N, C-alpha and C positions, 0 to 999 in steps of 0.2 A: 252529327248523326240525327236522323229523324226520330222524333219522339214515338212514331208509330212502329219503329223497329224493335224487336225483342232485344233484351240486353243479354248477350252471350258472353261467356267467359271460358277459360280453359287453363291448361297446365301442361308443361312439357314433362315427359316421362322418359324412361330409358328407351331410346330408339323409337320414340313415338310421341303422340299428343292426345290429351284428353280434352274434349269439348263438352261444355255443360250448357244446357238450355233451361227452360222454365219447368219442363216436365220430364226430361230425359237427359242422359249423357251418353257419350260414346268414347271409347279408347281405341285408337288405331296404332298398331305397333309393327314396325318392320322386323320380320322374323329373320333368323340366321340364313334361311334359304332365299332371302330377298323378296319374299311375298309380303303382303300386308294382312295381318290378322286383326279383326275388328270385334269389339265387344260392346253391346249396347244394353242399357238397363233404364228402367223408369226411376225417377226421383221420388222420394217420399212425399207425403202430404204436407210436410213442414213448409215447402216452398209456396204453398197456397194458403197457409194459415195466417191469422191476424198478426202473429208474432213477427212475420217477415215484412209487415207493413207498418210496424210501430217504430218510429225513430228512436235511436239510442238503445233499443232492445234488439231490433232485427239483426244488427251487426253481429252480436254474440252468437246467435243461433246459426246464422248463415256461415259465419267464419268457422264455427265448430263443425258444421256439416261439410263445409268445403275441405277442412282438414281430414276428416274421415274419408270423404270421397277421394281426395288426393292420394291418401295412403293406399286405398284400394286400387286406384289406377296405377300407382307406382309399383305396387306389388305384382299386379297383373303383368306389367311390362317386364319387370325383373324376372319373373317366372318364365316368360316367353323366351328370354335369352339364356336361361339356365340349361346347360347341356345335360346334366344328370338330374334325376328325380330328387336326390338328397340335397341338391343345391337350392331347391325352391324354398321360398320364405313363406311360412304360414303358421297358424296356431300360436303357441306360446312364444316362439321365436320372433314372430311379427310384433306381438304385444311388447315384449321386452325391448326390442329394437326401437319401437316408437317411444316408449317411456324414457329410455336412456337418451335418445336424441333430444326430446323435449327438455329433460333435466339439464343436459349439457348446454342447450341453448339459453335457458333461463340463467344458469350460473355465469356463462360467458358474456352474455349481452345485457344482463340486468344487474346481477349481484356484484360482479367484478367492477364495473364502472361505478356502482354505488359505493363500494369500498374505497376506491381511489378518490372519489369526490369527498368522502368523509375524511380521509387522511389529509387532503389539501386544506380542508377547513380547520383541522386541528393543528397540523404542523406549521402551515404558513399563516395561520390566523386570518384566512380569507373569510369574507362574508358568506352567508348561506347562499345568496344569489350566485356568487362567483363559483362556489363549490358545485352548485347544481349545473351551472353552465359547463364547468370542467367535466362533470359526470356525463353530460349530454355529448360533449365533444369526443370524449373517450368512447362512448357507445357508438357514435357515428363513425369514428376511425376504425373501430373493430369491425363494424358492419361492412364498410367499404373495403377494408383490408382483406377480410375473409372472402368476400365475393371476388375481388381481384385475384387473390391467390389461387382459389380453386378453379378459376378460369383457365389456368395453365395445365390442369389435368385433362388429358385427351378425352376421356369419357364424359367429363363434365362439360367440356367445350362442345361436344356433340349435343348434349342436352340443351345447352344455350342456343345451339343452332335450331333445334326443334322449337325452342321458346320463341325465337324470331319468326319461325314459320307459323306458329300459332297466332302471333300478333298480326302478321301480314294477311293471313286468311280472314281474320275478323275485320281488319281494316278494309279489305277488298269487299267483303260482304256489305259492310255498312256504307260503302261508297257506291254500291250497286254494280260493281264490276263483275265480269265473268270469273268463275272460280276455276281457273286453269293455272297450272304452274307458271306459265309465261306471264299471265296477267297479274297474278298475286305477287309475283316477284318484284313488281314495280312499286309496291306499297311500302310504307314505313314499317320497320320492325319494332317501333315503339307504340305504346297504347296507354292512355291515361288511367285505365282501370286495372293496370297490372299490379300483381302482388308485390313487386319490387317497390312501386310507388307507395304501397301501403306500409312497408317496412320503414321507409324513410320518413313518412308522416308520423309513425309511432315514435321514432327517435326525436323528432322536432317537438311533438306534443309532450313528450316525457319531460323535456326541460321546463316547459311552462307549468305542467301539473305538479311536478315534484318541487319546484321552486316555491309554489304556493303553500307547501306543507311547513315551511320554515325549518329551523334547526331541529335535528333529531339525534337521538343516540344511535350508535351503529346498529344495534339490534332492531330498533324501530325503522331505521332507514332501509335495512334489508327486507324487513317484513312488508313494509308499504310498497316496495318495488314489485314484490310478487303479487300482493293482493290487488294492486291497481292495474295489473296487466289487462284484465277484462275491460276496465274503464278506458284505458288507452286504445284498446282495439276497437271499442265502440265509437269513440270520437274519431279515430282515423278512418273507419269505414264510412261514417257520415260525410267526412270531408272529401274523401275520394269520390263518393257517389255524387256529391254536389258539384265538385269541380269538373267532373266529366260532363255534366250537363251544361256547364257554363263556358265550354271551350270556344264558343263563338265570340266571347268578349276578350279583348286584348289583355286586360289586366288579369283575367283568369288564366290565360295561357302563360303569362309571366310567373304566376304563382306556382304552376305545376311544372315549370321548366326544369327545376332540379330533379323532380321525379322522373321525367323523361330522360334527363342526362344519365341518371344512375342506371337506367335500363340498357344503356350502351355497354355496361359491364355484364349484364345478365342475359344479353342476347347476342347472337352472331348472325351474319348473313347466311341463310340456309341454302343448301343446294336444291336442285330440282326434285331429287328423291325425297327430301324432307318436306318440301312443299306438297308433294303428292300425298304423303301420309297425313299431313295436317288437313288438307282438303277432304280426304277420305273420311277422316274423323268428323269433320264439320258436317258433311253431307249425310253421314250415317246418323248423327245426332238429330239433324233436321228431319230426316225421314221418320225416325222414331217419334219425334215431337208431333208430327202431323198424323200419326196413327191414333185413332180414337182410344185404343187400349192404353195409351201413355198418360191419359188424364188421371191424376191421383184421385183417390176416393175422398 
């Protein structure tokens, strides 16, 4: 990718795609009547602040903002598909759903593996290093197993299809190809800046970081796993950012190969209608970006 090109990202949502630029984002969703509904908004001034240019700090702010933005886009897409007004997600229901999901994720992917690692150290008299490796392998197994299992749910499989459409569209743009369904379909559904790559990187870095803490009581082990999530996120963000810029080196491509492999589980080959939605989202975002009103204050 040319350094002169903007760094665009996105996210698959329910029957649609969100595309994010430097100043604006767009969400395009296929409605129940098969038309495409598009929402565009400007991004906040955070994306132009010094915080987003400070290594090992920028990742925390950008990831948090991406989480909030992603939830907004997902909620918009879900409400488009809702047949009745009372089925829409908003207000307190949305907040409770988000907090519950985050809590379950932390327990399942951080605390449970930490507990299993602690037990192996105490029961089998394993060294701290091996118990942390076990913890990391359990965390990795849970992540891959979860992604693999939900891929069999028809609605999730369609989201994975839109995820593939998002990647193909960005890959086509970065290659300078025409943004038409037939042209975009020829590109890879994998991308080095994908959030799936971020998750795998967090798991790998967790083994290294937690091993450096040495032997701990169960309480301290669980506490540090939660408190160090921002540190892991920041390190993983910097790694993904750096590795995506070094793709022209063979050794860098070898390092990110596992990240790209895991994306085969979180993406599906999209059909033409999915590509059409992804392209519509990307073009709407680009149009909003080029509008003078999109510049944050």
